N, C-alpha and C positions, 0 to 999 in steps of 0.2 A: 409888253410882256416882261415880267421880271425874271431875273436869273435865280437859280437855285441857291439858297443860303443854308449854311450849316446851323442846325438848331442845337445839336449835341454830337461831339465826337464819340467814338466807341467808349462807353462807360459801363461799369458793372451795375446791374440792375438792383433795385431795392427788393428786399425779400417779401414783405407783405404790405407795407404802407405805400399808397400812391404818392409818388414823388415827381416834382416838376421836371419836365424834359426841357432843358435849355432855359428859355425865357418866355415871357408873355409876348405874343406877336400882335403888333399894331396892324390891323388889316386895312387901315386907311380907306381909300375909296375903291378898293379892289372888289371883284365879284366872287372869285374862287380862291381857295387855299388848298394846295395839295401837300400832304405829308408823305414823305418817303422814309421808310425806316427798315433797318436790317437788324434782326435779333439773332445772335449766335448763342444757342442754348448751352447752358452750363449744367451744374448739378441739380438745379431746380426743374420743376415740371414744365413751366412755360411762363409767358409774359402777358400782362393785360395792359393795353393802352386805352386811355380815355380822353375824349375831347371835352373842353369846357369853354363856354362863351361868357364874356364879361362886358359890362357897359363902361367900366373904367379899368385901367391897367391894374389897380390894386383893389378893385371892388369884389363883390360877391361873384363866385364862379357858379355857373349853371351847367350841369353836365348835359351833353347832347342826348336827346331822347327821341323816341318814335311814338306816335299816337295811333291808336286803333279804335274802331267803334264796333260794339257788339250789342245788339238789342237796344240801340239808342244810347248806350252808355259809353263814354269815351274814357279810355285808360291809357296810361303811358308806360313805356319800358325804357329804362336807362340803357343807353348804348355803350358798348365797350368792344374792343377788338382784341382777340386772343391769338397769340402767335406761339407756335410750339417748335419751330425749327429755323434754320438760317435762310429761308427763302425771303428775298426782298419784297416789301409790301408797299403799296401806294393807296392812299385814301384821299378823295377830293371832297371838300365841303363847300357848300354855297354860303358865303359870308356876307351877302348883301344885307346891310342894316346891322351887322354885328361889328362893333368897334374893335374888340380884342378877343383873341383866342389863346388858350394855353392847352398843352397836352401833358398828361401825367402817365407814369408807368409804375408797375409793381408786379411782383411774382403772382402767378395764377393760383398757387396753393402755398400754404405755410409749410413748405418742405425743402429739404436740402439746404446747402449753403449757396447763396446766390453768387455764382461765378460767371453766369452768362452776361453778355454785353449787348448794349443797344446803341446804335448810331442812327441819327435822324437829321434829315434836311427838309426844307420846305420851299415852295414857290407860290407867289401870289400872281394872279392874273385878273 
């Protein structure tokens, strides 16, 4: 089991553009990655966090998505996590077969002056 590592100390969030949180994470030979983050709301409405999978550290990023089937047709929905208050959040991802993961953050609406902060840590298991 690995220890919890700091991904990003409390930093003011981006207003609208999805911005990298910390660094790209090398998932090595681990099976699970847990992201822990605390968003302290500022003047903006809220925060969106997205997970992206990569085959190389600097390669193309593929946003996490969910698949569903209706009437024999498969469709996908891009996943994102929306936070609106200072409650700590934890999200666990199955990273078996995924070499690298990165997380991005940005404001949930184009409103206010982004004064809220985001602190994030992660653990690999």
